[in-house]
MDTraj code that builds the backbone (N, CA, C; nanometers):
import mdtraj as md
import numpy as np

residues = "TYR GLU SER ASP VAL ILE GLU ASP LEU ILE GLU TYR GLU SER ASP ILE ILE GLU ASP LEU MET GLU ASN ILE ARG ASP ASN LYS PRO ASN ILE ILE GLY ASN THR SER TYR LEU ILE GLU ASP MET PRO HIS ILE ILE GLU ASP LYS ILE SER SER ASN".split()
xyz = np.array([
    [-11.3663, -16.1307, -8.5866],
    [-11.4410, -16.1715, -8.4799],
    [-11.3618, -16.2154, -8.3668],
    [-11.2570, -16.3099, -8.3938],
    [-11.1819, -16.3539, -8.2792],
    [-11.0844, -16.2403, -8.2314],
    [-11.0540, -16.1588, -8.3067],
    [-10.9747, -16.0465, -8.2633],
    [-11.0546, -15.9513, -8.1719],
    [-11.1753, -15.9326, -8.2149],
    [-11.2552, -15.8485, -8.1185],
    [-11.2869, -15.9204, -7.9794],
    [-11.2821, -16.0464, -7.9619],
    [-11.2799, -16.1053, -7.8324],
    [-11.1598, -16.1050, -7.7620],
    [-11.0521, -16.1138, -7.8488],
    [-10.9081, -16.1005, -7.7749],
    [-10.9023, -15.9562, -7.7235],
    [-10.9319, -15.8507, -7.8168],
    [-10.9260, -15.7221, -7.7610],
    [-10.9962, -15.6956, -7.6469],
    [-11.1228, -15.7520, -7.6433],
    [-11.2090, -15.7267, -7.5292],
    [-11.1383, -15.7753, -7.3981],
    [-11.1043, -15.8907, -7.4182],
    [-11.0160, -15.9704, -7.2950],
    [-10.9092, -15.8910, -7.2373],
    [-10.8241, -15.8575, -7.3385],
    [-10.7156, -15.7609, -7.3033],
    [-10.7496, -15.6412, -7.2329],
    [-10.8439, -15.5762, -7.2816],
    [-10.9126, -15.4630, -7.2104],
    [-10.9492, -15.5008, -7.0659],
    [-11.0348, -15.6068, -7.0601],
    [-11.0841, -15.6568, -6.9435],
    [-10.9806, -15.6835, -6.8385],
    [-10.8909, -15.7510, -6.8833],
    [-10.7628, -15.7888, -6.8022],
    [-10.6845, -15.6652, -6.7538],
    [-10.6787, -15.5763, -6.8316],
    [-10.5919, -15.4424, -6.7843],
    [-10.6947, -15.3774, -6.6981],
    [-10.8193, -15.3830, -6.7032],
    [-10.9178, -15.3232, -6.5998],
    [-10.8907, -15.3944, -6.4634],
    [-10.8883, -15.5138, -6.4554],
    [-10.8632, -15.5899, -6.3393],
    [-10.7148, -15.5457, -6.2845],
    [-10.6255, -15.5496, -6.3768],
    [-10.4767, -15.5021, -6.3113],
    [-10.4819, -15.3636, -6.2459],
    [-10.5692, -15.2780, -6.3172],
    [-10.5789, -15.1351, -6.2586],
    [-10.6549, -15.1458, -6.1257],
    [-10.7515, -15.2273, -6.1237],
    [-10.8194, -15.2355, -5.9883],
    [-10.7408, -15.2817, -5.8805],
    [-10.6544, -15.4005, -5.9234],
    [-10.5926, -15.4620, -5.8134],
    [-10.4631, -15.3662, -5.7744],
    [-10.4146, -15.2736, -5.8796],
    [-10.3131, -15.1786, -5.8265],
    [-10.3835, -15.0644, -5.7380],
    [-10.5040, -15.0289, -5.7787],
    [-10.5717, -14.9398, -5.6811],
    [-10.5845, -15.0010, -5.5381],
    [-10.6250, -15.1258, -5.5294],
    [-10.6610, -15.1913, -5.4099],
    [-10.5277, -15.2040, -5.3392],
    [-10.4020, -15.2305, -5.4019],
    [-10.2918, -15.2385, -5.3276],
    [-10.2370, -15.0874, -5.2745],
    [-10.2706, -14.9923, -5.3587],
    [-10.2439, -14.8393, -5.3129],
    [-10.3236, -14.8196, -5.1873],
    [-10.4557, -14.8566, -5.2049],
    [-10.5523, -14.8303, -5.0857],
    [-10.5212, -14.9242, -4.9739],
    [-10.4406, -15.0268, -4.9925],
    [-10.4144, -15.1179, -4.8881],
    [-10.5260, -15.2011, -4.8308],
    [-10.6142, -15.2310, -4.9254],
    [-10.7250, -15.3076, -4.8908],
    [-10.7021, -15.4406, -4.8438],
    [-10.7582, -15.4934, -4.7244],
    [-10.7238, -15.6070, -4.6741],
    [-10.7977, -15.7255, -4.7598],
    [-10.8805, -15.6935, -4.8327],
    [-10.9545, -15.8274, -4.9113],
    [-10.9223, -15.8384, -5.0454],
    [-10.7890, -15.7771, -5.0646],
    [-10.7387, -15.7994, -5.2025],
    [-10.7141, -15.9466, -5.2535],
    [-10.6863, -16.0436, -5.1739],
    [-10.6630, -16.1695, -5.1992],
    [-10.7999, -16.2292, -5.2500],
    [-10.9042, -16.1838, -5.1770],
    [-11.0412, -16.2500, -5.2128],
    [-11.0785, -16.1944, -5.3392],
    [-11.0659, -16.0695, -5.3619],
    [-11.0934, -15.9976, -5.4828],
    [-11.0263, -16.0726, -5.6086],
    [-10.9117, -16.0809, -5.5840],
    [-10.8235, -16.1503, -5.6876],
    [-10.8590, -16.2893, -5.7262],
    [-10.8806, -16.3728, -5.6199],
    [-10.9098, -16.5030, -5.6437],
    [-11.0657, -16.5174, -5.7204],
    [-11.1498, -16.4384, -5.6731],
    [-11.2866, -16.4320, -5.7335],
    [-11.2668, -16.3985, -5.8923],
    [-11.1947, -16.2959, -5.9116],
    [-11.1813, -16.2628, -6.0665],
    [-11.1088, -16.3798, -6.1323],
    [-11.0151, -16.4312, -6.0659],
    [-10.9332, -16.5523, -6.1610],
    [-11.0496, -16.6644, -6.1784],
    [-11.1093, -16.7054, -6.0647],
    [-11.2027, -16.8065, -6.0862],
    [-11.3224, -16.7642, -6.1943],
    [-11.3544, -16.6350, -6.1817],
    [-11.4600, -16.5994, -6.2946],
    [-11.4212, -16.5901, -6.4276],
    [-11.2902, -16.5900, -6.4523],
    [-11.2336, -16.5697, -6.5854],
    [-11.2913, -16.6476, -6.6842],
    [-11.3004, -16.7957, -6.6563],
    [-11.3514, -16.8644, -6.7783],
    [-11.5061, -16.8422, -6.8190],
    [-11.5728, -16.7990, -6.7245],
    [-11.7247, -16.7709, -6.7463],
    [-11.7270, -16.6408, -6.8198],
    [-11.6377, -16.5429, -6.7857],
    [-11.6386, -16.4236, -6.8547],
    [-11.5953, -16.4358, -7.0007],
    [-11.4956, -16.5070, -7.0150],
    [-11.4531, -16.5480, -7.1506],
    [-11.5457, -16.6107, -7.2390],
    [-11.6272, -16.7010, -7.1759],
    [-11.7402, -16.7801, -7.2421],
    [-11.8536, -16.6722, -7.2723],
    [-11.8864, -16.5923, -7.1853],
    [-11.9969, -16.4942, -7.2178],
    [-11.9342, -16.3919, -7.3406],
    [-11.8255, -16.3589, -7.3217],
    [-11.7783, -16.2703, -7.4335],
    [-11.7877, -16.3410, -7.5688],
    [-11.7383, -16.4764, -7.5741],
    [-11.7401, -16.5427, -7.7016],
    [-11.8900, -16.5577, -7.7554],
    [-11.9669, -16.6075, -7.6592],
    [-12.1166, -16.6412, -7.7068],
    [-12.1841, -16.5110, -7.7462],
    [-12.1627, -16.4003, -7.6784],
    [-12.2333, -16.2672, -7.6949],
    [-12.2028, -16.2324, -7.8384],
    [-12.0959, -16.2661, -7.8946],
    [-12.0382, -16.2135, -8.0242],
    [-12.0968, -16.2926, -8.1488],
])
top = md.Topology()
chain = top.add_chain()
for i, resn in enumerate(residues, 1):
    res = top.add_residue(resn, chain, resSeq=i)
    for name in ("N", "CA", "C"):
        top.add_atom(name, md.element.get_by_symbol(name[0]), res)
traj = md.Trajectory(xyz[None], top)
């Protein structure tokens, strides 16, 4: 059960990193906003994942 949550989180984080890399490649000006939003949201996402299992 815990390993599933961890696997999901790793997958989720790698998605974030992919998005960031795409944003950097596309040279999007709002990259900082997107990143800080994702970092702020991370605890809620973790809680959701844990409680949904």
